[in-house]
N, C-alpha and C positions, 0 to 999 in steps of 0.2 A: 435510449432516450437522448435528447439533445442536451448538451452540457449547458448549465445555466449561464456560465461565463461567456457563451457565444462560441468563439473559436476555441480550438482544443489547446488550452493553456497548460494542461498537466503533462508531466514528463512522458507518460506512456503513449501519447498521441503525437509526439514530436516527429515530423516526417523524416528529417535527416537522421535522427537517432535510430528510428525503426528501420530505415533503409540500410544503415550500416549493419544492424543486428541481423536483418534478413539475409544480407550478402554473406555474412559469416556463416549463418545456418546453412545456406545453399552450398557453400564451400565444403562444410563438414559432411553434408549428405552426399555430395559428389565423391569425396575421398572414400567414404565408407562403402559407397556402391562399387567403386573400383576394386576395393579390397575383397568384397563379397564375391564379385564376379571372378576375380583371380583365384580365389580359393576353390571355386567350383571346378576348375580345370585340373586340380591336383588329383592323382589317383588315390583311391581309398586304400589304406594300409590293412584294413580288416574287413570282414564281411559286413555288408550294409545291414543295419538294424532299423526296425521301425521306430520312429521317435515316440517317446512316451511323454505324458503330461509333465513329468518332473524335468526331463531333459529340455523340453520346450521352455519351461519356466526359467530354468537356469540360463539357457542361451539368451532369452529375451533380456534378462537382468544384466548379463554381461554386455550385450549390445547397447542397452540404454546407458550403462555406466561409461562405456567407451565414447558414445556420442556426447554425453554431457562433459566428460573430461576434455575431449577434443574441442568442443565449443568454448569451454571456459578458457582453454589455452589460447585459442584464436582471439577471443574477446580481449584477453589480457594483453595480447600483442598488437591490438588495434588502438592507435592513439585516439584520445577523445577530441572531437572537433572543438576548436577554440570558441566557436559560437555557443557551445553547451554551457559555458560559464556565464552566459548572459542571463538565462532564466534558471532559477534554482532547481526547478523540477527536472530540467534537462541534465543538470549536473548530477543530481541525486540518482538518476537512472544509471549513469555511468559509474558513479561511486559504488553502488551496490552490485554492479555486474562485473567490474574490472578490479581484480585483486591488486594488481600492480599500481593502478591509479589510486586505490583506496589508501595504500600505505604511503604514497607520495603526498596525499592531501590530509594527513593528520600531523599535528604539531606534537611530536614526541620529544620528551616524555609527556604523555597526555595527562593533564590535570583532572582529577576526579574529586568532587566535593560531596561528602555524605555526612549528614548531621553536623555540618560545619567543620568536619575534619577533612583535611586535604591529604590526598595520596596521589601517586602517579603510576601510569601504565607505560612500561617500556615497549619499544617496538617489537622485541622478541616475544613479548607476552601477549600481544594483540591478536585477537581472533576476528576474522573477517565478519563484518556486520552487514547483513542483507536486509535488515528491517522487514518491511511487509512484502517483499518481492516473492517469497516462497508461497505465501497464502493466496496470492492472486488478486488481492484487493487492498485498498487503503481506506482508512477512515479519517474524517476531518470534522472539526467542531468550530462553529461560528456563532456569533450572537445574532446575526441577521444575514440576509442574502447579499446586502451591499458589501459586507466584509469580504466576500468571496472574490471580489475584483482584485484584491491585493496579490492573488496568485500570478497575475500577469505583469506585475510591476518589476521591471528589470533594474530599477534603482535601489531595490532592497539590499541592505548591506549585512544584515544579520538575520538568520533563520534558526528556529529551534525545532528539532524533530523529537516529539515526545513518544516514548515507549511506555504504555500504561498497563501495568499489571493489575487487572481488576480484582482477581482473587486474593493476591497478596497485599493489595491496597498500597502499591508502590509506583512511583513514576521516575523513569530515567529520562533526562533531558539532554539531548546531544546538541551542543552549540556550534553552529557553523558561522563563520565570518568571511567576508570577501576581503582578501589581502592582495593588493596589486592586481586586481582583476580576476583573481583565482579564489574559489571557495575552499576553505580549510576547516576541518574539525578541530576546534581549539580546546574544548573542555566538556566534561560530563557532570551533571548534577543528579544526585539520587535523593529523593525525598518521599515522604508519605503523601498519600492522596489528599489528606486533609489540608495540606499546605498548598494545594493546587488551586488555581483560579476557578476551575470548573468542578470543584469538589462536590457540590450539591448535585449537579447533574450526573457526574460520573457514578456517584453512589446509587442514584436512582437507576441509571442505565444498567448497572451490574445486576440489579434485581430484575429489571424489565427483560433483559436478554435471556435470562435463565428460568423465568417463571411464566408459563403460558397463561395461567389464570390471572396473574398480575398484569399481563399485557392487556387483556380485555378490560380489566378494571381501570387501566390508565389511558383509555381511549376517550376522546371527547365525543359528544353526541350532538351532531354527527361529526365525522372526520372529513375534511376536504381532501380531494384527491385530483391529481392530474396524471394522465397516462396516455400512451399512444392510441390513436384511433385505430381500431381493428380493421377498418376498411381503407385506411390511408396511412402508410408508414411515416409520412412526412408531416402529419398533423397530430397535435395533442388536444385532448378533450378534458374538460373539467367536470367533476362530479362530486359525490359525497357518499359515505357509507356509515353504517352504525356498528356498534361493538359486536353484535352477533354475526356480522359479515367479515370479521377480521381474517378468518381463514382464507378468504378469497383475495384479500388485498395485502396480506402480510408479505414483507420482503423475502426473497429466496434465501437471504443471508442476514442473520442478526449476530454479528461477531461477539464472541465471549472470550474469557481468559485474558488474552493480550490484545489490546487495540492500539492504534496510533493516532497522533494528531500532529499537524505541522503548523507552527506559528510563524507566519510570514511577516509579522509585524502588527497583526491585528491586536488591539487592546481589549482584553476582556473586562467587563464590568460586572457588578452585582445584578446581572440581567435576569429577567423572569422569562427569557426566551432563549432557546438554543436550536441551531440547525445542525443536525447530525447527518453527515454525508458518507455513504458507502460507495466507493468508486472502484470499478473493476480495472484491472491492469490490462491494457491493450485490447479489451473486448467491447468497449463502448457501454457496458452496463453501469447504471448509476441509480442510486436511490437517495432521496433527500427526505428526511423526516424532521418536521418542525415541532418542537415541544414547547409548551408554555406552562409556567408554574401558576396554578390557580388555587387560591386559598391554601397555600402551602404544599400543594401536591402537583407533581409534574404530569401533564396530560399531552398525548399526541394529538395535535390539532390539524396537521396537514401532512400528506405524504405524496411525493412526486416520484414516479417510476419511469 
């Protein structure tokens, strides 16, 4: 679907960043291809044996590991473009992909606040944080669609990445600040969900994502929907559906367990509406679900795929 914000503001669609990553990947593939071809010319030291399912599985695992290790090494050796500090999303992509850069962009000893008690993480004890990169999608929470425009604001000086543990009802907040034009991770806050500005919605969503019966019960009648025209990939069409049709319109992913949110500066209020965005990483997939609290109960009133 087309992004609501118009042009691709999110990190995973940044042209320069993706071109750099693609170049790295092509280099790795080329090197590995040369290694494989070279190995084929070596004489066998023992009689050839038919490959078994087990040997094929092991070989594939080894090759995948070598590929990822080689890619990680090359990414770490590739300097981040200076322009990537302009938009936080561009910086975050590099921060999660480049171990060397990540260590350079953390103010050690890193301050950690938990239940008003302060502690510190030393550089030697830090473990690389990849946030949502491994799962292939990110989640975002807004009060309304207008708030989404803040993602494109290059003047933002402070951003908070929230790692929300729904099952444990805990939230980790990673504070990033721009210092002399460079984004730095300055501190981490760990609090209970009930202290979060989106507590009511998060408690509802945890139930919604895990209970298919509750999902149907939490649908408005009808639910508005916007989706691609099956006859024209460049056109969106509007419609509506009823709870009994949920199976046909349900998003392919309803994240559970750990979700994320990025606070670019949007101010949350005691709002009766939340826009929950599920955005794929570098694949163009996106789902926006608008929930409204009616008579004390959250209801899905609109979904955009």
